[in-house]
C-alpha positions in Angstrom: 1.0 -0.9 -17.2 -1.3 1.9 -15.4 -0.6 4.0 -12.5 -2.1 4.1 -9.3 -1.9 6.8 -6.6 -3.3 6.1 -2.9 -3.5 8.5 -0.3 -3.5 6.4 3.7 -2.6 7.8 7.6 -0.8 6.4 10.1 -1.7 7.3 13.9 -0.2 9.8 15.6 3.0 8.6 17.2 3.4 5.9 14.8 5.4 7.1 12.3 8.8 5.4 13.6 7.6 2.0 13.8 5.6 2.6 10.8 9.2 3.2 8.9 10.1 0.4 10.6 8.4 -2.3 9.9 9.2 -1.2 6.3 12.9 -1.6 6.7 11.6 -5.6 7.2 8.8 -6.2 4.2 8.1 -9.7 4.5 9.8 -11.4 1.3 7.2 -13.6 0.8 5.4 -10.1 0.8 7.4 -8.4 -1.9 7.9 -11.7 -4.2 3.3 -11.6 -4.1 3.5 -8.1 -5.4 5.9 -8.9 -8.3 3.8 -12.2 -9.0 0.6 -10.2 -8.8 2.1 -7.5 -11.5 3.5 -4.7 -9.3 6.3 -3.6 -10.6 7.0 -0.7 -9.0 5.9 0.6 -5.7 6.6 3.5 -3.7 5.3 4.6 -0.2 6.5 8.7 0.7 5.3 9.9 4.5 4.7 13.3 5.2 4.3 13.5 9.1 1.7 11.0 9.3 0.5 11.5 5.9 1.1 8.4 3.5 0.8 8.7 -0.4 1.4 5.4 -2.2 2.7 5.1 -6.0 2.0 1.4 -7.9 2.2 0.4 -11.4 0.6 -2.8 -12.0 -1.1 -5.0 -14.9 -4.3 -5.4 -14.0 -4.8 -3.3 -10.3 -8.1 -4.7 -10.2 -7.0 -8.9 -10.8 -4.0 -8.2 -8.9 -5.9 -6.6 -5.9 -8.5 -9.5 -5.8 -4.9 -11.9 -6.0 -3.5 -10.1 -3.1 -6.5 -10.2 -0.8 -6.1 -13.9 -0.6 -2.6 -14.1 -0.4 -1.2 -15.6 3.4 1.8 -13.1 3.0 -0.2 -10.1 2.5 -3.3 -11.3 4.8 -0.3 -11.2 7.3 1.1 -7.9 6.4 -2.5 -6.3 6.9 -2.6 -7.7 10.1 0.6 -6.5 11.4 0.0 -2.7 10.1 -3.2 -2.7 11.0 -2.9 -1.1 14.6 -0.7 1.7 13.6 -3.2 2.8 10.3 -6.0 5.6 11.0 -9.5 4.1 9.2 -12.2 5.5 8.5 -15.9 4.8 10.1 -15.9 1.5 7.6 -12.3 0.5 8.7 -10.9 1.1 5.1 -7.4 2.4 5.5 -6.6 3.3 2.0 -8.3 6.3 -0.5 -7.6 5.5 -4.1 -7.1 8.4 -5.8 -7.6 7.6 -9.4 -8.1 11.7 -11.1 -4.7 11.8 -12.8 -4.8 15.3 -14.6 -1.5 15.0 -15.7 1.6 12.5 -16.6 4.8 13.2 -18.1 6.6 10.3 -19.7 
């Protein structure tokens, strides 16, 4: 299993709505995450900054499958209005240069 870390941001003033929506994540999305091999997934918030940590068997395969998953597509649409994006509309910055890990 591999660990992956992501950085995102919600729009200023959307912090509470971001939390509220995550208190009611679609059950079919949770099932889809497990189905594609995600075993752990956490999101931490500091102001508008979001930091996510995921453990998944095969990240590229899981993301490809989730890209075609109806529950994930609905979730992405439902969250897009809250999220900061770059000039290309990308929400997530993948940070893949892990320099230390203690198991």
